[in-house]
C-alpha positions in Angstrom: 37.9 253.3 43.1 35.8 254.4 46.0 32.7 256.6 46.0 31.7 259.0 48.8 28.1 259.1 49.9 26.0 261.3 52.1 22.4 260.6 53.1 20.3 263.1 55.0 16.8 264.1 56.0 15.7 267.7 56.3 12.5 269.6 57.0 11.2 271.8 54.1 10.6 275.4 54.8 6.9 276.0 55.6 7.0 278.8 53.0 8.0 276.4 50.2 5.3 276.3 47.5 4.6 273.5 45.1 6.1 275.5 42.3 9.3 276.1 44.3 9.4 272.4 45.1 9.3 271.5 41.4 12.1 274.0 40.8 14.2 272.3 43.6 13.6 268.9 42.1 14.5 270.0 38.5 17.6 272.0 39.6 18.8 269.2 41.7 18.4 266.6 39.0 20.0 268.8 36.3 23.0 269.8 38.5 23.7 266.3 39.8 23.4 264.6 36.4 25.6 267.2 34.8 28.2 266.7 37.5 28.4 262.9 37.7 26.5 262.7 41.0 24.3 259.6 41.5 21.6 259.2 44.1 18.0 260.1 44.8 15.9 263.0 46.2 12.6 262.2 47.8 10.0 264.6 49.2 7.0 263.6 51.3 5.0 265.3 54.0 7.3 268.3 54.3 10.5 266.2 54.5 13.3 265.8 52.1 15.3 262.6 51.9 18.4 262.6 49.8 21.3 260.3 48.9 24.3 261.8 47.1 27.1 259.6 45.7 30.3 260.7 43.9 33.7 262.1 44.3 34.4 262.9 48.0 35.6 266.5 47.5 32.7 267.3 45.2 30.0 265.7 47.5 31.3 267.2 50.7 31.6 270.6 49.0 28.1 270.4 47.7 26.7 269.2 51.0 28.4 271.7 53.3 28.6 274.8 51.1 25.3 274.6 49.2 22.8 272.1 50.8 23.5 273.0 54.4 23.1 276.7 53.6 20.0 276.4 51.5 17.1 278.3 53.2 14.5 276.2 51.6 15.0 273.5 54.3 16.2 273.2 57.9 16.8 270.6 60.6 19.2 268.7 58.5 20.0 265.3 60.0 22.9 263.4 58.4 22.0 259.7 58.4 25.1 258.4 56.6 28.4 259.9 55.5 31.2 257.5 54.3 33.2 256.1 51.5 32.0 252.9 49.7 33.4 250.7 47.0 30.0 250.1 45.5 27.6 253.0 45.3 24.1 252.1 46.2 22.6 253.7 43.1 25.3 252.6 40.6 23.5 251.3 37.5 20.2 252.9 38.3 18.4 253.9 35.1 18.7 257.6 36.0 22.1 258.7 37.3 20.3 261.0 39.7 16.5 261.2 40.1 14.2 263.5 42.0 11.2 261.3 42.8 8.0 263.0 41.7 5.3 260.3 41.7 4.4 257.0 43.1 5.6 255.0 40.1 9.1 256.4 40.6 8.9 255.6 44.3 8.0 252.0 43.6 10.9 251.8 41.1 13.4 253.0 43.7 11.9 250.6 46.3 12.3 247.7 43.9 15.8 248.7 43.0 16.8 248.8 46.6 15.4 245.4 47.3 16.8 243.8 44.2 20.3 245.2 44.6 21.4 244.2 48.0 24.9 245.8 47.4 25.4 248.4 50.1 28.1 247.7 52.8 25.2 247.5 55.3 22.1 246.9 53.2 19.8 246.0 56.0 20.5 249.3 57.9 20.1 251.4 54.7 16.8 249.7 53.8 15.6 250.1 57.4 16.1 253.9 56.9 14.8 254.2 53.4 11.9 251.7 53.0 9.7 253.3 55.8 10.3 256.7 54.1 9.2 255.3 50.8 6.2 253.6 52.3 5.2 257.0 53.9 5.7 258.7 50.6 3.6 256.1 48.8 0.7 256.7 51.2 1.1 260.4 51.5 -1.5 262.6 49.9 1.2 265.2 49.2 1.1 266.1 45.5 4.0 267.6 43.5 
């Protein structure tokens, strides 16, 4: 069975408050966990980074009909969109996690390094690890 994945970056709306950001993180985690979607959502320095994994129809519908139309972010740049036999976040302790602190960022970073399972793991790590490093050193608080 294959899984479909979409990975993207986007710029948070300048009007997005910390309270609204927490709501985004909570709603995303709740929706995705209840719908069998795996992945991760990161926020740092005004930028969202998200990986979505699951059924192709469900993931593409979510991305194009909800995420792309959400006014809380803009400048959406799709990094990766493809089918894969082994989801990157398969087996991660949380089915879907919205990263909210440095401990969780370190856990994701360790998971990525430990599980070299992506079709092109070096490319994915090149995209994700610098973002995680920036998020670790950012003074942005949730």
